[in-house]
C-alpha positions as a printed NumPy array, in Angstrom:
array([[  0.   ,   0.   ,   0.   ],
       [  1.056,   3.552,  -0.617],
       [  1.979,   5.657,   2.371],
       [  2.07 ,   9.439,   2.127],
       [  3.927,  11.534,   4.694],
       [  4.079,  15.329,   4.852],
       [  6.488,  17.513,   6.759],
       [  7.653,  21.094,   6.979],
       [  4.759,  22.85 ,   8.634],
       [  5.258,  25.349,  11.394],
       [  4.602,  28.807,  12.742],
       [  5.72 ,  31.844,  10.749],
       [  4.91 ,  35.515,  10.541],
       [  3.041,  37.069,   7.651],
       [  5.301,  37.635,   4.67 ],
       [  7.632,  34.776,   5.509],
       [  8.07 ,  31.463,   3.711],
       [  7.784,  27.757,   4.324],
       [  8.532,  24.723,   2.228],
       [  6.418,  21.63 ,   2.692],
       [  7.576,  18.225,   1.556],
       [  5.626,  15.095,   0.791],
       [  6.944,  11.592,   0.191],
       [  4.936,   8.714,  -1.242],
       [  6.367,   5.293,  -0.456],
       [  5.344,   1.761,  -1.346],
       [  4.334,   2.763,  -4.848],
       [  4.105,  -0.267,  -7.12 ],
       [  3.211,   1.621, -10.249],
       [  3.558,   5.118, -11.494],
       [  2.083,   8.16 ,  -9.813],
       [ -0.293,  10.138, -11.967],
       [ -0.289,  13.22 ,  -9.791],
       [  0.517,  14.584,  -6.381],
       [ -0.807,  17.664,  -4.721],
       [ -1.874,  19.554,  -1.661],
       [ -5.178,  20.362,  -0.052],
       [ -5.682,  22.52 ,   2.993],
       [ -8.377,  22.753,   5.614],
       [ -8.862,  25.616,   8.021],
       [-11.005,  25.273,  11.148],
       [-14.669,  25.2  ,  10.216],
       [-13.872,  25.122,   6.503],
       [-13.941,  22.463,   3.83 ],
       [-10.809,  20.867,   2.457],
       [ -9.814,  22.751,  -0.687],
       [ -7.245,  22.029,  -3.373],
       [ -4.198,  24.277,  -3.162],
       [ -1.942,  22.925,  -5.884],
       [ -1.317,  19.796,  -7.891],
       [  1.201,  18.509, -10.383],
       [  0.846,  15.655, -12.858],
       [  3.519,  13.263, -14.038],
       [  3.58 ,  15.287, -17.242],
       [  4.541,  18.393, -15.318],
       [  1.212,  20.159, -15.618],
       [  0.373,  22.272, -12.588],
       [ -2.79 ,  23.753, -11.171],
       [ -3.136,  26.324,  -8.433],
       [ -5.975,  27.806,  -6.528],
       [ -6.361,  31.473,  -7.391],
       [ -5.675,  32.451,  -3.801],
       [ -2.09 ,  31.164,  -3.977],
       [ -1.093,  31.899,  -7.574],
       [  2.138,  33.835,  -7.7  ],
       [  2.98 ,  32.943,  -4.113],
       [  3.055,  29.136,  -3.986],
       [  4.98 ,  26.808,  -6.27 ],
       [  4.64 ,  23.048,  -6.46 ],
       [  7.583,  21.03 ,  -7.701],
       [  7.601,  18.145, -10.106],
       [  7.423,  14.679,  -8.606],
       [ 11.026,  13.54 ,  -8.373],
       [ 12.546,  10.077,  -8.719],
       [ 11.974,   9.385,  -5.034],
       [  8.273,  10.231,  -5.36 ],
       [  8.74 ,  13.413,  -3.426],
       [  6.983,  16.688,  -4.106],
       [  7.52 ,  20.088,  -2.516],
       [  5.281,  23.058,  -1.979],
       [  7.184,  26.323,  -1.706],
       [  5.019,  28.873,   0.053],
       [  6.156,  32.488,  -0.124],
       [  4.568,  35.704,   1.095],
       [  2.432,  33.801,   3.535],
       [ -0.729,  35.41 ,   4.821],
       [ -2.756,  34.696,   7.957],
       [ -5.51 ,  33.322,   5.741],
       [ -3.107,  30.581,   4.643],
       [ -3.333,  29.112,   8.135],
       [ -4.626,  25.56 ,   7.83 ],
       [ -3.737,  21.923,   8.035],
       [ -2.11 ,  21.014,   4.745],
       [ -2.706,  17.522,   3.387],
       [ -0.69 ,  15.894,   0.65 ],
       [ -2.052,  13.264,  -1.676],
       [ -0.673,  10.888,  -4.247],
       [ -2.87 ,   9.588,  -7.033],
       [ -1.903,   6.238,  -8.493],
       [ -3.867,   3.598, -10.406],
       [ -7.204,   5.126,  -9.571],
       [ -6.603,   5.609,  -5.86 ],
       [ -5.982,   8.801,  -3.953],
       [ -3.712,   8.226,  -0.973],
       [ -3.638,  10.845,   1.764],
       [ -1.065,  11.995,   4.242],
       [ -1.785,  12.786,   7.868],
       [ -1.532,  16.542,   7.475],
       [  0.899,  19.18 ,   8.675],
       [ -0.098,  22.378,  10.457],
       [  0.799,  25.732,   8.949],
       [  0.131,  28.766,  11.113],
       [  0.76 ,  32.308,   9.893],
       [  0.621,  35.04 ,  12.489],
       [ -0.065,  38.697,  11.831]])
């Protein structure tokens, strides 16, 4: 089974940066895409960014120009570079890996941006 593990969350001030990492292990076949969702208290889980194995990326409008998702590397690792962080970016960030019709989820990592 595929296991997805995120790391890199923390507490930063507005305007600062964080880089989240996500590793998918136990992958038998290829990964179609990996990406990040986030969920703030009382809110639904929304897509932040995704990248396909062809290098195509998608971003939520709220993070365009500030966040960058990397390609999936040979170790099935993807990164989310988050710059110019805002308090409204505060959420639990969840990574997923999509492979052979299944979406595998990580446990989440907390990102808190203070003002």
